[in-house]
C-alpha positions as CSV (number, residue, x, y, z in Angstrom):
1,M,188.4,46.6,198.4
2,S,189.2,45.1,201.9
3,A,188.0,46.8,205.0
4,S,191.6,47.7,206.0
5,L,192.4,49.2,202.6
6,G,189.1,51.0,202.4
7,T,189.4,52.5,205.9
8,A,193.0,53.5,205.1
9,V,191.7,55.4,202.0
10,S,189.0,57.0,204.1
11,R,191.4,58.1,206.7
12,A,193.8,59.5,204.2
13,L,191.0,61.5,202.6
14,G,189.7,62.8,205.9
15,P,192.5,65.3,206.7
16,L,192.1,66.7,203.1
17,M,188.5,67.5,203.8
18,G,188.7,68.4,207.5
19,G,187.8,71.9,208.5
20,R,185.8,72.5,205.4
21,E,182.4,71.3,206.7
22,A,181.0,74.9,206.9
23,E,182.1,75.6,203.3
24,V,180.6,72.4,202.0
25,E,177.3,73.1,203.8
26,A,177.1,76.6,202.5
27,A,177.7,75.5,199.0
28,G,174.8,73.0,199.2
29,R,176.9,70.4,197.4
30,L,180.4,69.0,197.5
31,P,183.0,71.4,196.0
32,D,184.6,70.1,192.8
33,D,188.0,69.4,194.3
34,I,186.5,67.3,197.2
35,A,184.3,65.4,194.7
36,A,187.3,64.8,192.5
37,K,189.3,63.3,195.4
38,L,186.3,61.1,196.3
39,V,185.9,59.8,192.8
40,G,189.7,59.4,192.4
41,S,189.9,57.3,195.6
42,G,187.7,54.6,194.1
43,L,185.2,54.7,196.9
44,C,182.4,55.5,194.6
45,K,182.9,52.1,193.0
46,L,183.0,50.3,196.3
47,M,180.1,48.0,195.4
48,V,180.5,47.9,191.6
49,A,181.1,44.4,190.2
50,T,184.7,43.5,189.8
51,R,184.1,42.6,186.1
52,Y,183.4,46.3,185.5
53,G,186.3,47.7,187.4
54,G,184.7,47.9,190.8
55,F,185.7,46.4,194.1
56,E,182.5,44.3,194.9
57,T,183.3,45.0,198.6
58,P,181.5,42.8,201.2
59,P,178.9,44.6,203.3
60,R,180.8,44.6,206.6
61,A,183.9,46.1,205.0
62,A,181.8,48.6,203.0
63,A,180.0,49.8,206.2
64,T,183.3,50.3,207.9
65,V,184.6,52.4,205.1
66,I,181.5,54.6,204.9
67,E,181.4,55.1,208.7
68,E,185.1,56.2,208.7
69,L,184.5,58.7,205.9
70,S,181.4,60.0,207.6
71,Y,183.4,60.6,210.8
72,H,185.5,63.2,208.9
73,D,182.6,64.8,207.0
74,S,178.9,63.9,207.1
75,A,178.1,65.1,203.6
76,V,181.1,63.5,202.0
77,G,180.3,60.2,203.8
78,W,176.6,60.4,202.6
79,C,177.6,61.1,199.0
80,A,180.1,58.2,199.0
81,M,177.5,55.9,200.5
82,I,174.9,56.9,197.8
83,A,177.4,56.3,195.0
84,A,178.6,53.1,196.5
85,T,175.2,51.5,197.0
86,S,174.0,52.7,193.6
87,G,177.0,50.8,192.2
88,L,175.0,47.6,193.1
89,L,173.0,48.2,189.9
90,S,176.1,47.0,188.0
91,G,175.0,43.5,189.0
92,F,171.4,43.9,187.7
93,L,172.0,45.5,184.3
94,P,172.6,43.7,181.0
95,E,176.3,43.3,180.5
96,E,176.5,45.8,177.7
97,G,174.8,48.5,179.8
98,A,176.8,47.8,182.9
99,A,180.1,48.0,181.1
100,E,179.0,51.2,179.4
101,I,177.8,52.9,182.5
102,F,180.2,51.6,185.2
103,G,183.3,50.8,183.2
104,P,184.9,54.3,183.0
105,D,187.3,55.0,185.9
106,N,185.3,58.2,186.8
107,A,181.9,56.5,186.7
108,V,179.5,57.8,189.4
109,V,175.9,56.6,189.4
110,V,173.3,58.0,191.8
111,G,169.6,58.6,191.8
112,R,166.3,57.0,193.0
113,L,164.9,53.5,192.7
114,T,161.5,54.7,193.7
115,P,159.2,54.7,190.6
116,Q,158.2,58.4,190.6
117,G,158.5,58.7,186.8
118,T,156.7,57.3,183.8
119,A,158.1,55.2,180.9
120,T,156.6,54.7,177.5
121,P,157.8,51.8,175.3
122,A,159.7,52.8,172.2
123,E,161.7,50.9,169.6
124,G,164.9,49.7,171.2
125,G,164.0,50.9,174.6
126,A,161.6,53.4,176.3
127,R,161.1,57.1,176.8
128,V,161.3,58.5,180.3
129,S,159.7,61.5,181.9
130,G,159.2,62.6,185.5
131,M,160.5,64.3,188.7
132,W,162.4,62.6,191.5
133,Q,163.6,63.8,194.9
134,W,166.8,63.2,196.8
135,G,169.3,63.4,194.0
136,S,172.3,63.2,196.3
137,F,175.7,63.9,194.7
138,A,173.9,64.3,191.4
139,Q,176.0,67.4,190.5
140,H,179.0,65.1,190.1
141,A,177.3,62.0,188.6
142,T,178.0,60.6,185.2
143,A,174.7,58.7,185.2
144,L,171.5,58.7,187.2
145,V,168.9,55.9,187.9
146,A,165.3,57.1,187.9
147,G,162.6,54.5,188.8
148,C,159.7,54.5,186.4
149,T,156.3,52.9,186.0
150,F,155.1,51.6,182.6
151,P,151.5,51.8,181.4
152,D,150.9,48.2,182.3
153,G,151.9,48.9,185.9
154,S,155.3,47.3,185.8
155,V,158.4,49.0,187.2
156,G,161.7,49.6,185.4
157,L,165.0,51.2,186.4
158,P,166.5,53.2,183.6
159,V,170.0,54.6,184.0
160,L,170.3,57.9,182.1
161,D,173.3,59.8,181.1
162,A,173.8,62.9,183.3
163,A,173.2,65.1,180.2
164,Q,169.7,63.8,180.0
165,V,168.8,65.0,183.5
166,H,167.9,68.5,184.7
167,L,169.0,69.2,188.2
168,I,166.9,71.5,190.3
169,D,168.6,73.7,192.9
170,N,166.1,73.3,195.8
171,W,168.1,71.6,198.5
172,R,167.4,73.9,201.6
173,V,167.4,71.7,204.6
174,L,168.1,71.2,208.3
175,G,171.2,69.0,208.0
176,L,173.4,67.2,205.4
177,G,173.2,70.4,203.5
178,G,176.4,69.7,201.6
179,T,175.0,66.6,199.9
180,G,173.3,68.4,197.0
181,S,170.3,66.2,197.4
182,G,167.9,68.3,195.4
183,D,165.2,67.2,192.9
184,F,165.9,66.2,189.4
185,R,163.8,66.1,186.2
186,V,163.8,64.1,183.0
187,D,161.8,65.3,180.0
188,D,160.9,62.6,177.4
189,A,164.4,61.1,177.3
190,F,165.1,57.9,175.4
191,V,166.9,55.1,177.3
192,A,168.0,52.0,175.3
193,E,167.1,48.5,176.4
194,H,170.6,47.7,177.6
195,R,170.4,50.5,180.1
196,W,167.4,49.2,182.0
197,A,167.9,47.3,185.2
198,S,165.5,44.9,187.0
199,L,166.0,43.9,190.7
200,A,164.1,40.7,190.3
201,E,167.2,38.7,189.7
202,P,170.9,39.6,189.5
203,V,172.8,39.3,186.2
204,V,176.0,39.0,188.2
205,D,175.3,35.9,190.4
206,T,177.6,36.5,193.3
207,A,176.9,36.9,197.0
208,L,176.9,40.7,197.0
209,F,174.3,40.9,194.3
210,R,172.0,38.3,195.8
211,I,171.4,40.7,198.7
212,P,168.6,43.2,197.9
213,P,170.0,46.6,197.2
214,L,167.5,48.2,199.6
215,S,169.2,46.2,202.4
216,M,172.6,47.7,201.5
217,L,171.1,51.2,201.3
218,A,169.7,50.8,204.9
219,M,173.1,49.5,206.1
220,G,174.8,52.5,204.4
221,I,172.6,55.1,206.0
222,A,173.2,53.5,209.4
223,A,177.0,53.5,208.8
224,V,176.8,57.3,208.0
225,S,174.8,57.8,211.2
226,L,177.4,55.9,213.3
227,G,180.3,57.9,211.8
228,I,178.4,61.2,212.7
229,A,177.8,59.9,216.3
230,R,181.4,58.8,216.8
231,R,182.6,62.3,215.7
232,A,180.1,63.9,218.0
233,V,181.4,61.9,221.0
234,A,185.0,62.9,220.1
235,E,184.0,66.6,219.7
236,F,182.3,66.5,223.1
237,V,185.3,65.0,224.8
238,T,187.5,67.8,223.4
239,L,185.0,70.4,224.5
240,A,184.4,69.0,228.0
241,T,188.1,68.8,228.9
242,V,188.5,72.6,228.5
243,K,185.1,74.1,229.0
244,L,184.6,75.7,232.4
245,P,180.9,75.9,233.3
246,Q,179.7,79.2,234.5
247,G,180.6,79.7,238.2
248,S,182.9,76.6,238.2
249,S,186.7,76.4,238.4
250,K,186.7,72.8,237.1
251,P,186.2,71.7,233.5
252,L,182.9,70.1,232.4
253,A,184.7,66.7,232.2
254,E,185.0,66.5,236.0
255,R,181.3,66.5,236.6
256,A,179.9,63.1,237.4
257,P,176.7,63.4,235.3
258,V,178.8,64.4,232.3
259,Q,181.1,61.4,232.8
260,A,178.0,59.1,232.8
261,D,176.6,60.8,229.7
262,V,179.8,60.3,227.6
263,S,179.9,56.7,228.7
264,R,176.3,56.1,227.6
265,A,176.9,57.8,224.3
266,E,180.1,55.8,223.6
267,A,178.6,52.5,224.7
268,G,175.4,53.1,222.6
269,V,177.4,53.8,219.4
270,D,179.8,50.9,219.9
271,A,177.1,48.4,220.7
272,A,175.0,49.4,217.7
273,R,178.0,49.3,215.4
274,L,178.8,45.7,216.5
275,L,175.2,44.6,215.9
276,L,175.2,46.2,212.4
277,L,178.6,44.7,211.4
278,D,177.6,41.3,212.7
279,A,174.2,41.4,210.9
280,A,176.0,42.5,207.7
281,E,178.5,39.6,207.9
282,V,175.8,37.0,208.6
283,L,173.7,38.3,205.7
284,F,176.7,38.1,203.3
285,G,177.5,34.6,204.5
286,D,173.9,33.6,204.0
287,A,174.1,34.8,200.4
288,A,177.1,32.7,199.6
289,D,175.0,29.8,198.3
290,G,171.9,31.6,197.1
291,P,169.3,34.3,198.0
292,P,169.6,35.2,201.7
293,S,166.9,34.2,204.1
294,V,164.2,36.5,205.3
295,E,165.6,36.3,208.8
296,A,169.0,37.4,207.7
297,R,167.5,40.3,205.8
298,R,165.2,41.2,208.8
299,R,168.1,41.2,211.2
300,L,170.1,43.6,209.0
301,R,167.2,46.0,208.7
302,L,166.6,45.8,212.5
303,A,170.3,46.5,213.1
304,A,170.3,49.4,210.6
305,S,167.3,51.1,212.1
306,H,168.6,50.5,215.6
307,A,172.0,51.9,214.8
308,T,170.5,55.1,213.3
309,E,168.4,55.6,216.4
310,A,171.3,54.9,218.7
311,A,173.5,57.3,216.8
312,A,170.9,60.1,217.2
313,R,170.6,59.4,220.9
314,A,174.4,59.6,221.3
315,V,174.6,62.9,219.5
316,D,171.7,64.2,221.5
317,L,173.6,63.3,224.7
318,A,176.7,65.1,223.6
319,Y,174.8,68.1,222.3
320,T,172.8,68.5,225.5
321,A,175.7,68.1,227.8
322,G,177.7,70.6,225.8
323,G,175.5,73.5,226.9
324,G,175.4,76.9,225.4
325,A,178.7,76.6,223.6
326,V,177.4,74.2,221.1
327,V,174.6,76.3,219.7
328,H,176.9,78.5,217.8
329,L,177.2,77.8,214.1
330,D,181.0,77.6,214.4
331,H,180.8,74.6,216.8
332,P,180.9,71.1,215.2
333,L,178.3,69.7,217.5
334,Q,175.5,71.8,216.3
335,R,176.1,70.6,212.7
336,L,176.5,67.0,213.8
337,F,173.2,67.3,215.7
338,R,171.4,68.6,212.6
339,D,173.1,66.0,210.3
340,V,172.2,63.0,212.3
341,H,168.6,64.1,212.6
342,V,168.3,64.1,208.8
343,T,169.6,60.5,208.5
344,T,166.8,59.4,210.9
345,Q,164.2,60.6,208.5
346,H,165.1,58.3,205.6
347,A,162.5,55.7,204.8
348,M,164.9,52.8,204.9
349,V,165.7,53.4,208.6
350,A,162.7,55.4,209.9
351,P,160.9,54.2,213.1
352,R,158.2,52.4,211.1
353,T,160.8,49.9,209.8
354,L,160.8,48.5,213.4
355,E,157.2,47.6,212.9
356,L,158.1,45.5,209.9
357,T,160.9,43.7,211.8
358,G,158.7,43.3,214.8
359,R,155.9,41.7,212.8
360,L,158.3,39.2,211.4
361,R,159.7,38.4,214.8
362,F,156.2,37.6,216.0
363,G,155.7,35.4,213.0
364,L,152.8,37.4,211.6
365,A,152.0,37.4,207.9
366,T,154.1,40.3,206.4
367,D,155.0,41.7,203.0
368,V,158.7,41.4,202.9
369,G,159.2,43.2,199.7
370,Q,160.7,46.2,201.5
371,L,163.4,44.0,203.0
């Protein structure tokens, strides 16, 4: 899916979801009709290999699409991002498993790569048990990945049918409340060999799958954050042009400090976005002929962490300048403020990732496994 087509799809979906953010947040998950529109749009298969009916979208285009969808609704954008980046597993599974899991038109795969569960070898596969966190969009998934550790210490990535997974309704959070990102549990479920993925080497040897999936996850989180920030700037402009501060006859927009704040917010978001998109394009180009370089991977992670921080700063500027009007639950800026400050907590873009990219910039010996 090209950036222009994907963005057009996101913009078409936006008005269908607009104005329902409070409903989505209160439900703690995406309503069935919104989820159905998202799945029907094809955006959940944004990064699935073309041989399995996906779009195998290049990173820059995928980031643009995720950002646009997140502008309209943070939770919808986040769920689309999780499904899209989980689609990368289609390039790391045996062909039989990938076709079985990702082939159906309604295929939605989510879950966790982190090995929080255990796996016990069994004839023809292995048995899986455990508990995992952050099961975003799991209520609408057809399959879930759940990282596991075998008795010998090796790590495997089983992809289970949704019916094998028990969802736990414990998503009570500050922001991104509509993503349904509660825990999930598996109790001694059998997973056949052809449904186990390994990220050591892609089965589909094309540029997209030569890029580590964790890099694409970091990029996706940053894209969601930028979409939230861009919406916050737009909401603040709308507010400031009509709001009369107490004791003033002129709208907030005519105050010089406010004019400077909106400029800082806009510039911060736009600059961070350009860095992220450029880093994504360079990384994809670097992967055209083989595994991408450590430097290309480092730069994308740096850009993703920076974009998430820049997005939060922009939202903070808009929220603070908005004054008392924005603290009410019916004002979009309070929700956007809470949503963006949840994205900043994700391990893929948390402040400590800048220590990793900084060590590499200094040329210090560094474990690059998390890149």
